[in-house]
N, C-alpha and C positions, 0 to 999 in steps of 0.2 A: 418586512425584512428586505434588506438590500443585498442583491447578488454581488458581493464583492469579489468572489473567487472567479467570476466570469472574465476578469481582466488581470489575471495572474501574470501573463507574459508582458503586459504593459508595465506593471510594477517592476519586473525583472529588468526591462528594458531601460527604464528611468534610472534604476540603480546602476546598471552597466555603464551608461554614459557618464555618470558622475565618478564612478569607481575607476573607469579607464582613464578619464582626464587626470585624476589625482595619481594614478599608477604611473602614467606617462611622465607627470611632472617629478614623481620621486625618483624615477629611473634617470630622467634627464638632468634634473636640477638638484634632487635631494633636498634635505632640510638645511637651514642655516641655525647651526647649534650656537647657543649663547656662551657666555664664559662660564656658566655652571657646568658645562660639559667639556669645553676644550681648554678651560683655565684662562686667566687674565685678571684685570683689575677693573671694578666698577667704582667710579667716583661720582657723587652727588654734590653739586655745588649750587650756591645762591649767587646770582649775578644781577647787575643793574638791568633794568628794563630794556636798555639800548643795546645790550649784547644779544646777538643772534647765534643760532647753532653753527652758522658758517664761520663766525669769528672765533669760535672755540676750536672748531676743526683745523682752521688755519693756523692758529697758534700752536696746536699739537703737532701738526705736520712740520712746522718750522723747527719744532725741538726734536724732530726725529721720532716721534711717537707713532705707533701703528694703531690707528683708531679704527674700531669696527663700526661704531655708531655713536651719534650724538642725539639724544631724545629728550625733549622737553617733558618734565615731570610734574610742573606746577606753573603758576603765573610767572615766577621769577627764578625757577630751578630747572637744572639740566642734569641728566643722567649721561655720563661719558664712559664708554666701555673701550678698553684698550688692552693691548698685551700687558703681561705683568710689569708694573713699575713700582719704584720706591716712593716712600713718603716724600722724600726730598723732591723728586721729579715732579710729582703732583703739586707740591707747593709752587714750585717754579712755573708750572703751567698756569696756575691761578694767578700768579704775578705778571705773567707774559700776555694774558688775554687782554687786559685793559690796565695800562699803567695808571696808578692813582685812584683806581676804582675799588670799592669795597667788594671783594669776592670772598666768599666764605665756603670752605670745603666742609660740608655737613657730615659726609661719610666716606669711607673708603674701604672696599672690600676686595680681598684678593683671593682667588681659587686657583690651586695648582692643577695641572693637567692630570696627575695621578687621581686626585679627588673627583675630577670631572668624570673620568672614566668609571670610576667606582659608583657614582650616582647613576650613570647611564646604565650599568650592568645591573644595579639594584632595581632600577625602574623597569627593565625588561623582565627580570625574575618576578618581580611583583605582578606585572601584567600576566605573565604565563600561569602563575600560581592562582591568581583570581579566576582565569578562564577554566582551568582544570577543576577548582572547587565548585564553581557555578555549575559546570557541567554534571558533576557528580551529585550535587545536591538537587538539581532540577530533575534529573533522571531518577533519583531515589524519591523525591516527592510525588512525582507523577506515575511512578511505577513503569517507566518506559524510557528506553535510551533516546527514542525519537524525539521526545520533548526536550531532553538536554541538548541534543545536537542541534535542533532547530533554534533554540534560544542562543546557542553559541554562534550559529551562522548570522543571526541578526546582530549580535554583539560585536563580532569581527567586522561586519558590514559597517557599523557605526564608527568603530575605531579607524578604518581605513578611510572613511569619508573625512573625518577630522584631520588625520595626518595628511591626506592627500591635499585638502584645501590649504592647509598651512605650508605645504611645499609650494603651492601655487603664490600664496601670500609672500612667502620668503623670496621668491624669484621676481615678482612684480613690485612688491612694496618693502622689501628687505626686512621682513618680520623674522625674528629670531625665536626658536624654541628653548625654554628653560624648564626649571623644575615646576613652575606653576603650570606650564603646558602639560606635563606629565599628570599633575594633579587633576587638570580638566579632563584628560583622557580616561583616567581611572574613574572619574565621577560620571562621564557619559556612559561608561560600561555598566555601571550600577543602575543609572536610569533606564538604560535599554532593557535590561533583564527584568527590572521592576514592572515595567509596562507590559513586557511580554507575559509574565506570570499571570497578570490579571486576565489577559485573554485565555491563556491555556486553562486557568482554573474554571472559567465559565464554560469552556468547551468540555472538560471533564464533569462538570455538574450536569450538563444535559446529557452526556453519554451514561451517566448513572440513572437518569430519569427514563430514558427511552433509547434502547440500543437498536430498536427497529427502524428508526429513521436514518436516511443516508448521512454519512459522516459530513459530506460537503454541506448539506443543509444545516447541520448543527454548527458548523464553523461560520456560516453566514449569519445565523441567528445570534451567535456569540459576538460576532464583530459589530453587528448592527446595535446590539445593546450595550457594548463597551466603548464604542466608538465616541459617543458624546461625552462620556466621563474622561477619556484619555485626552481628547482635544481640549476640554475645559481645563483640565489639570495641567496641561503642557502650556496653554496660553497664560495661565497665572504666573508660570516661571519665565516664559518668554518676555512678557511685559516688563517683568522686573529686571531681566538681563538687558533688554533695550534701554531702559532708564539708566542703568549703570554704565552702558556704552556711552550714552549721550552726555551724562553728567558726572561720571567717575573720573578718576585720575588717569594719565596716560600709562602709568606704571602697571595698571592692571587691565587695561582696555582689551589687549589681545587674549589675555586669560579669559575674560568674560565673553569674548567672540568665540573662542574655543568651546565654552560651556554652552553658548547658544547654538552653535552648529551641532554639537552632541545632543542637545535637547531636541532640535527639530528632526535630526536623524533618527533619534530613538523613538520619537513619536511616529515617524513614518515606518520604520523597520518592524515594529512590533505587529501590526496588522498586515503589512504589505510585503514582509520578507520572512519573518519567523513562522507566521500562520500559514502562507502558501507552501513553505518547505514542509511543514508538517503534514499538510493536505496531500502534497505530492508523495511523500513517504508512505502515507497511509494507503494511498491508491496503489502504489508499488507493491505493498504488502498484500493487499487484496487480490491483485492479479497473480502474485506468486502462490498465494494459498490456493486460488481457483485452479492455477495450473498443476 
């Protein structure tokens, strides 16, 4: 048996450093929303191999377009994000990038600011509903609200880690958050709770077998037995995500990065955030009952 609970405050310190860095970035810089949320036009075009992103940006600026980003999406394709533009203006942009060159507009999507706000609102509502349902379900399944609250604390921890990191990425690398990012955050939430329930279920099992043993000892036994399973399971996901980051397309790269951060954070938070919170709550209850 490994005495994991001996280093509770070290776990909290590590999380505090990561969370405070992300919180500062969120307050100071915020997130960089994509056109999914603020509205605009997304154009994907196929260009000759000699054309660079700077050439596309220069042509767009010369036409008076407000370009938010130009991103390579394939060997000879680019994604151009601008303020809302008409089909005619997009066609003129393709013609002005390189005279005489074959430039093909593969797709053009326009999202209005009203729809963008609606998507943002629905994403927030979905996250709050998910947290509320998970809290109630875990509390009901384990017959104690402290299990539900501990799981939610770890879940919120993971969400803040992902959002804080993307605030930093947005400031330093110009990364935008879109609907795929929202999907990644919700997926990270589910992974976090899934791993936490495995640990809590083992603790409950030992409590049923022997209530005479100290709760802290049962927690350490449960963590020792589930740690290998949790790490092994997480690494199978992490290896797959790293492969997608290295060999996948640019259009989904930051979505995969968000999933990777959420997976790592979820693997960490289940034994080192949710379980310590549960243990501290149990100690507080014991002192209260003795008093």
